[in-house]
Structure formats: structure tokens, C-alpha cells
N, C-alpha and C positions, 0 to 999 in steps of 0.2 A: 644568776645564782638561784639555787633552789633551797627548799626548806632543810634538806639534809646538810648542804654546805654551810648554811647559816648556823645551824645547831652545832656543827663540827667546829666552826670558828668561835662560837660562844664557849664551847668546852675548852678549846685551846687558850682563850683569853682567861678563863677561870684558872686553868693550870698555871698560866704565866703570873697571874695575880698572886696565887698561893705561893709560888716559888719566890716571888719578890718579898713577900711578908717574912719568909724564913731565911733570907739571904742577908747576912750581917753587913755586907758591903752595899746593900740597897739603900737608896735615899728615901724609900717609902716611910711615911710616918708610922705605919703599923710595924714595919721591920724594926724601927728604932724602939718602939714600945716592947716588942717581943724580946729584943736584945737586952733591954733594961730589966727584964724579969729575972735574968740569971738562972734559968731553969736547968735542972740536970737533964741528961739525955732522954730518960724515960718521960719526964714531964714535957719535954720539947716534942716528943713523938705524940703524946696525948693531946697537946695543944694543937699541933699541926692537924691531927685527925679531926678534932673539933672544928677548927676553922675550915677545913676542907668540906666537912658536912654542912656547915653554915652557907658557904659559898655555893655548894651544889644545890642545896634546897632553894636558895634565893634565885639563882639563875634558872634552874629548871622550872620553878613556879612562874617566873616572869615569862619564859618562852611558852609554857602551856597557856598562861593567861592571854598572851598576844593571840594565840590561835583560838581562844574562846573556850578552852577546856577548864579554866579555873578563874576565880575572881581576882581582880586587880583592884586593891583599895575598896573592896566590898562590892564591886560591880563586875558582873560576869557577862562579857560580850566578846565576839571576835573583833580583832583590830586588823586594819588593812596595812600590812607591811609589804613593801615592794622594793625590788632592787633598782639599781640606777637605770635599767632599761625599761622599767615599768612592769616587769613580771612579778606576779604575786608570790610571796614567800609564806604567807599565813592565810588562815581562814578556812582551810579545808581539812584540817586534822593532820596534815603531813608534818607540820612543825612540831606538834605535840608528839607524834610518833618518833620523829627524828631526835627530839630532845630526850625522850626516854632512852633511845638507843645510845646516844652519846654521853648521857649523864648517869645512866643506871646499868647498862649492859656491858660497859667496857671493863 
């Protein structure tokens, strides 16, 4: 796996989480809370947009931080993220670039 594939999978996971939050048949605790709000359609769109932005910011920042391009808990340093074969996924700026592509250019 390379940085691009990892960022793409993270984006897919973010999209799946977001979908589960707004699926009335989901067992996710957040989905139950959203359903209990009884929002009108415009409010639901606004809430979904807000939650999408929150998830995007959180996941993008985490990926950039792993690659050393942002602080994680107040500490900025690159982290060594490797796939199951031992190949590096982070540390050279590729994860940061891939995260930008998958989270902000789509």
C-alpha cells in the first residue's frame, strides 16, 4: 500500500461514517441522535454539511500530522506509518499530498 491508497481508504471511511450518521436504519449512536432531532429537510442538509466538514477537517489533519506537516496534540513530528509488508506510507510528504487530493480536490 502506498500513501495515495491509504489516503483514499481514509476518505472512503469518512464517507461511510458520514453516511451511517444520516441513515435512519443505522445502529450508530450518532444516527440515533440525528434522528431524534426531528429536523426539517433544510436543517438536515445543513447538519450533514457541518458534520461532513468536521469529519473532513479531523481526518485530513490527522493524516497531515502523521506525515509531519501538522501538529498532533501540540507536537509536530513525522510518524512512521507502514503497511503490512513494511513499506513506508508516511514521512516523506506523500501522505500529506495524497490527503489533500482525496479530501480537498474531489
